[in-house]
Backbone bond lengths (Angstrom), bond angles and torsions (degrees), N, CA, C in turn:
res aa  C-N    CA-C-N  psi(-1)  N-CA   C-N-CA  omega(-1)  CA-C   N-CA-C  phi
1 M - - - 1.460 - - 1.527 109.03 -
2 I 1.314 116.39 136.64 1.459 122.05 -179.59 1.518 108.74 -93.64
3 N 1.354 116.13 126.56 1.459 118.08 176.91 1.534 109.57 -87.19
4 T 1.319 115.90 173.31 1.463 121.33 -174.62 1.517 111.79 -58.53
5 N 1.339 117.97 -42.63 1.458 120.33 -179.32 1.519 111.11 -63.35
6 D 1.349 116.80 -41.19 1.462 120.17 177.18 1.521 110.35 -62.61
7 Q 1.321 116.84 -40.88 1.466 120.57 179.63 1.519 110.46 -61.35
8 D 1.340 117.90 -41.71 1.462 121.28 177.78 1.522 111.13 -62.07
9 V 1.331 116.60 -41.94 1.462 121.05 178.66 1.524 109.87 -62.92
10 F 1.329 116.81 -44.78 1.463 120.39 179.18 1.525 111.16 -61.21
11 E 1.333 117.45 -40.92 1.462 120.47 180.00 1.530 110.58 -64.77
12 E 1.341 116.97 -41.04 1.457 119.98 179.15 1.525 110.78 -66.43
13 L 1.327 117.09 -41.18 1.464 120.55 177.31 1.526 111.15 -64.43
14 R 1.324 116.57 -39.45 1.462 120.58 177.79 1.531 110.04 -61.78
15 A 1.331 116.57 -41.94 1.465 120.33 178.69 1.525 110.86 -64.66
16 L 1.335 117.12 -41.89 1.460 120.36 178.57 1.521 111.50 -65.00
17 L 1.323 116.81 -42.95 1.459 121.08 178.37 1.523 110.32 -61.27
18 N 1.315 116.10 -44.78 1.462 120.62 178.16 1.528 110.22 -59.22
19 H 1.326 115.76 -41.70 1.466 121.72 178.78 1.527 110.64 -59.79
20 Y 1.315 117.35 -49.44 1.466 120.40 -176.91 1.520 112.28 -71.39
21 Q 1.315 118.11 -30.18 1.460 120.38 177.73 1.524 111.23 -67.39
22 R 1.294 117.55 -27.30 1.463 120.74 -179.39 1.531 111.65 -79.89
23 G 1.335 117.25 -1.85 1.455 120.40 174.69 1.516 114.55 68.50
24 N 1.310 117.78 23.76 1.460 123.62 176.01 1.526 114.72 63.78
25 A 1.315 119.43 12.78 1.465 120.52 -179.11 1.526 111.79 -59.56
26 W 1.320 117.71 -35.24 1.462 121.92 -177.82 1.524 112.76 -96.68
27 Q 1.313 117.44 -16.89 1.465 120.76 -174.49 1.527 113.86 -60.45
28 P 1.342 120.23 -37.98 1.471 118.71 178.28 1.530 113.81 -59.51
29 Y 1.324 117.44 -30.92 1.465 119.22 176.50 1.527 110.27 -62.29
30 V 1.325 116.12 -41.67 1.466 120.64 179.23 1.525 110.31 -71.25
31 D 1.337 116.67 -51.51 1.465 121.27 -173.05 1.518 113.45 -69.12
32 Q 1.319 117.15 -40.76 1.461 120.42 -174.13 1.526 112.99 -102.21
33 S 1.312 117.17 -50.14 1.467 120.41 -172.79 1.518 113.62 -79.38
34 L 1.322 117.43 -20.67 1.468 120.86 179.68 1.527 110.23 -110.68
35 V 1.314 118.23 -77.98 1.471 121.42 -177.14 1.526 111.19 -63.90
36 G 1.331 116.79 -37.00 1.461 121.17 -177.85 1.512 114.75 -62.19
37 T 1.313 117.93 -17.98 1.469 120.96 178.32 1.522 112.14 -75.67
38 G 1.328 116.58 -18.41 1.459 120.40 -175.22 1.518 113.49 80.93
39 Q 1.328 117.13 -0.61 1.460 120.79 -178.31 1.524 113.01 -92.73
40 V 1.332 117.26 -17.30 1.464 122.02 174.42 1.524 108.19 -127.82
41 S 1.322 116.03 145.44 1.466 120.49 -177.42 1.518 112.51 -88.67
42 H 1.318 117.03 -34.90 1.466 123.17 178.87 1.517 108.15 -142.43
43 A 1.326 115.12 152.85 1.461 118.70 -178.98 1.519 110.07 -153.90
44 A 1.319 114.35 160.32 1.462 121.22 174.60 1.517 108.58 -153.35
45 I 1.312 114.24 156.36 1.457 122.09 169.95 1.514 105.74 -122.61
46 I 1.333 115.36 123.64 1.462 119.63 178.67 1.521 108.89 -119.50
47 G 1.326 115.41 153.07 1.457 120.68 176.72 1.514 110.77 -79.83
48 Q 1.319 116.29 167.48 1.460 121.01 178.67 1.529 112.51 -66.27
49 D 1.324 117.01 -9.80 1.466 121.19 174.13 1.525 111.84 -92.64
50 G 1.339 117.34 2.08 1.455 122.11 179.13 1.512 114.54 89.27
51 S 1.325 118.21 -3.31 1.467 120.84 -179.25 1.528 110.49 -76.58
52 V 1.322 115.81 146.79 1.459 121.68 180.00 1.525 108.99 -81.93
53 W 1.329 116.27 123.10 1.466 121.59 176.85 1.522 110.57 -93.85
54 A 1.319 117.16 -35.99 1.467 122.50 178.33 1.518 107.15 -158.61
55 I 1.334 115.59 146.83 1.467 119.59 -177.03 1.521 109.03 -152.85
56 S 1.319 116.46 145.73 1.458 119.98 179.80 1.524 110.33 -79.33
57 P 1.334 116.66 150.45 1.466 120.33 178.64 1.529 110.84 -57.72
58 G 1.311 115.72 140.31 1.457 121.00 178.45 1.515 114.83 83.21
59 F 1.314 117.09 -3.27 1.468 121.76 178.63 1.517 107.02 -108.20
60 Q 1.306 116.34 124.65 1.463 120.13 -176.46 1.518 109.98 -134.20
61 L 1.317 115.66 122.89 1.458 119.85 172.05 1.519 107.45 -82.11
62 K 1.296 116.04 129.98 1.464 121.03 179.34 1.523 110.03 -70.42
63 N 1.303 115.82 166.18 1.462 122.67 -176.82 1.535 111.39 -52.28
64 G 1.319 116.59 121.05 1.459 121.65 177.36 1.516 115.51 84.15
65 E 1.333 118.77 -6.26 1.468 119.77 -177.11 1.525 112.86 -67.23
66 G 1.324 117.63 -32.00 1.461 119.56 177.95 1.517 111.26 -58.22
67 N 1.329 116.39 -46.11 1.470 120.69 178.20 1.520 111.43 -64.49
68 K 1.329 116.74 -39.93 1.467 119.82 178.97 1.524 110.83 -62.91
69 I 1.333 116.41 -41.07 1.467 120.18 179.54 1.526 110.23 -62.42
70 V 1.321 117.10 -46.05 1.469 120.78 177.54 1.528 109.83 -59.22
71 N 1.325 116.79 -41.73 1.467 120.94 -178.73 1.524 113.37 -68.58
72 F 1.345 118.26 -22.72 1.468 120.01 175.77 1.524 110.35 -54.48
73 F 1.327 116.94 -33.79 1.463 120.82 -175.57 1.522 113.14 -79.15
74 K 1.318 117.93 -10.56 1.469 120.37 175.40 1.523 110.66 -73.19
75 D 1.335 116.08 -29.35 1.465 122.31 176.32 1.527 107.98 -146.67
76 P 1.346 117.04 74.32 1.463 119.90 -175.60 1.521 113.95 -55.42
77 S 1.326 117.63 -35.56 1.466 119.83 -178.83 1.524 111.44 -67.13
78 G 1.321 117.35 -22.64 1.462 120.94 178.09 1.517 113.22 -64.24
79 T 1.336 116.75 -24.70 1.465 119.01 178.50 1.521 111.34 -72.11
80 S 1.330 117.27 -21.25 1.466 120.17 179.42 1.518 111.57 -65.54
81 A 1.314 116.65 -36.27 1.466 120.53 -178.78 1.523 112.25 -78.82
82 S 1.319 116.50 -41.69 1.467 119.55 -172.69 1.513 114.36 -105.23
83 G 1.325 118.34 -11.85 1.453 120.50 -175.92 1.520 110.49 73.88
84 M 1.323 115.66 -168.48 1.460 121.57 -177.66 1.516 109.24 -138.07
85 T 1.309 116.29 149.30 1.458 121.72 170.92 1.519 106.92 -118.49
86 I 1.329 115.41 122.12 1.461 121.90 -179.41 1.517 107.95 -133.39
87 A 1.329 115.42 126.18 1.467 122.19 -177.22 1.530 110.11 55.44
88 G 1.323 115.60 35.87 1.454 120.99 176.66 1.516 115.29 79.22
89 K 1.336 118.08 2.80 1.468 121.49 -179.54 1.528 109.56 -111.95
90 K 1.319 114.69 141.89 1.467 122.22 -178.25 1.529 110.21 -87.24
91 Y 1.333 115.21 137.43 1.463 122.74 177.98 1.521 109.54 -129.63
92 F 1.345 115.74 139.57 1.454 121.75 171.41 1.524 107.98 -89.66
93 T 1.302 117.21 139.47 1.462 121.40 -179.02 1.522 110.13 -79.86
94 L 1.334 115.70 127.43 1.459 121.97 176.50 1.522 111.41 -97.15
95 R 1.332 115.53 -34.65 1.465 121.60 -177.01 1.521 107.61 -154.77
96 A 1.311 116.73 138.97 1.468 119.92 179.21 1.520 110.37 -149.74
97 D 1.325 115.95 128.12 1.461 121.72 172.26 1.526 108.24 -144.92
98 D 1.319 116.97 -172.00 1.468 120.82 -175.83 1.522 113.45 -64.97
99 R 1.327 117.61 -21.48 1.465 121.84 -177.44 1.520 112.91 -102.27
100 S 1.328 117.92 -43.74 1.463 121.66 -170.24 1.518 112.20 -133.55
101 I 1.325 114.59 144.89 1.464 121.18 173.14 1.525 106.74 -131.44
102 Y 1.334 116.01 125.46 1.456 121.84 179.10 1.523 108.15 -112.44
103 G 1.324 116.06 137.39 1.456 120.00 179.44 1.509 112.20 -136.75
104 K 1.327 115.43 156.22 1.464 123.39 176.54 1.512 107.94 -116.77
105 K 1.339 116.06 139.97 1.458 120.21 178.53 1.518 110.54 -56.29
106 A 1.324 115.92 138.32 1.462 120.62 177.74 1.523 110.45 -68.82
107 L 1.327 116.92 -36.46 1.464 122.49 178.48 1.518 109.16 -121.12
108 G 1.322 116.94 125.85 1.456 120.47 -179.98 1.513 111.64 85.84
109 S 1.330 114.54 -171.21 1.462 118.73 179.93 1.523 109.46 -105.39
110 G 1.293 115.23 164.38 1.457 121.13 -177.13 1.507 109.92 114.39
111 G 1.327 114.94 174.43 1.450 118.46 -178.45 1.506 112.29 -168.83
112 V 1.325 114.70 -168.69 1.461 122.17 -176.93 1.524 109.42 -137.54
113 I 1.321 114.68 144.20 1.458 122.69 173.32 1.525 106.38 -122.35
114 L 1.321 117.47 124.07 1.463 123.11 175.68 1.521 107.44 -117.04
115 V 1.331 116.77 129.81 1.461 120.04 177.79 1.525 108.40 -133.03
116 K 1.322 114.84 128.54 1.463 121.66 -177.76 1.525 110.35 -96.01
117 T 1.329 115.26 136.60 1.457 121.80 169.61 1.530 106.50 -115.98
118 S 1.311 118.09 -175.24 1.467 119.09 -178.13 1.525 112.74 -67.13
119 K 1.337 117.86 -25.85 1.463 120.50 -176.92 1.518 114.65 -123.08
120 T 1.338 117.59 -9.42 1.463 120.45 -174.57 1.528 111.60 -138.05
121 V 1.321 114.14 170.11 1.464 122.31 162.58 1.524 105.69 -127.36
122 I 1.317 116.20 126.61 1.456 122.27 177.56 1.521 106.91 -94.13
123 I 1.329 116.53 131.09 1.462 122.57 -179.09 1.522 107.70 -118.05
124 G 1.314 117.14 126.29 1.457 121.72 175.19 1.517 109.85 -130.81
125 L 1.328 116.52 127.83 1.463 121.80 175.67 1.521 108.79 -106.08
126 Y 1.310 116.64 142.26 1.457 120.69 173.45 1.520 108.39 -126.77
127 E 1.327 115.30 152.33 1.461 122.06 -176.22 1.522 110.08 -118.97
128 E 1.323 115.28 179.82 1.457 121.23 176.81 1.526 108.91 -54.18
129 G 1.322 116.18 135.53 1.455 121.38 -179.30 1.522 113.27 94.40
130 Q 1.313 117.25 -14.55 1.461 121.51 175.33 1.527 107.56 -103.28
131 Q 1.310 116.11 136.15 1.458 121.12 -175.49 1.531 111.21 -82.45
132 P 1.337 117.37 128.25 1.463 120.39 179.58 1.527 113.39 -54.98
133 G 1.319 117.57 -41.34 1.462 120.84 -179.46 1.518 112.51 -63.73
134 N 1.333 116.22 -39.32 1.462 120.12 178.05 1.524 110.85 -68.39
135 A 1.333 116.27 -41.31 1.469 120.34 177.89 1.528 109.83 -61.38
136 A 1.326 116.46 -43.99 1.466 120.60 179.89 1.525 110.94 -62.68
137 A 1.326 117.14 -42.16 1.465 120.50 -179.59 1.527 111.22 -61.73
138 V 1.328 116.77 -40.30 1.466 120.94 -179.89 1.527 110.69 -66.61
139 V 1.329 116.81 -49.41 1.468 120.51 -177.34 1.530 110.23 -65.85
140 E 1.318 117.03 -44.36 1.470 120.79 178.14 1.529 110.67 -62.73
141 G 1.334 116.88 -36.68 1.461 120.88 179.11 1.520 112.49 -64.81
142 V 1.335 116.98 -42.85 1.467 120.37 176.69 1.526 109.56 -63.69
143 A 1.325 116.58 -41.86 1.467 120.00 178.25 1.529 110.65 -61.53
144 D 1.325 117.51 -44.25 1.468 120.57 178.12 1.524 110.98 -58.44
145 Y 1.333 116.26 -43.74 1.463 120.65 179.36 1.531 110.35 -60.37
146 L 1.329 116.39 -46.79 1.467 119.60 -179.61 1.531 111.40 -63.96
147 I 1.327 116.64 -42.37 1.468 120.58 178.68 1.532 110.32 -60.25
148 N 1.324 116.05 -44.74 1.470 120.43 -179.62 1.523 112.72 -65.97
149 N 1.340 116.45 -17.01 1.458 121.23 179.47 1.526 112.46 -109.93
150 G 1.326 116.13 22.21 1.457 120.75 172.39 1.512 116.39 84.91
151 Y 1.322 116.89 12.00 1.459 120.24 178.46 1.512 111.17 -113.21
């Protein structure tokens, strides 16, 4: 029987394996264009099927969260009533439309920016000391770049 801690380890290993199987093609977007700016603390790029394409170290989407994040965009206004859980943390929705969903941590400071493109969802988390507007500009900018390049 697998206990909860083992399950978390397996999920993290699965994410790492997925990352390395993709040959790092998407990782520079996370490492340099998102986290590397200093405006977001953690980031990920997931496919429209919920699979992780690239993810920053120490950031782990829990089992099934990728699919839930993609599904947020099917009814963005629905996140306003129920909020969102990402990487096991609860967020209140500040803004939601067909392209972007912004959230604030339910406990503590920080938040999340989700931006959908035709093939991906870009996830950026920011923490205390990072400005929400700057984090949003970075995540939206990466999304614009991907959209302009067919993604």
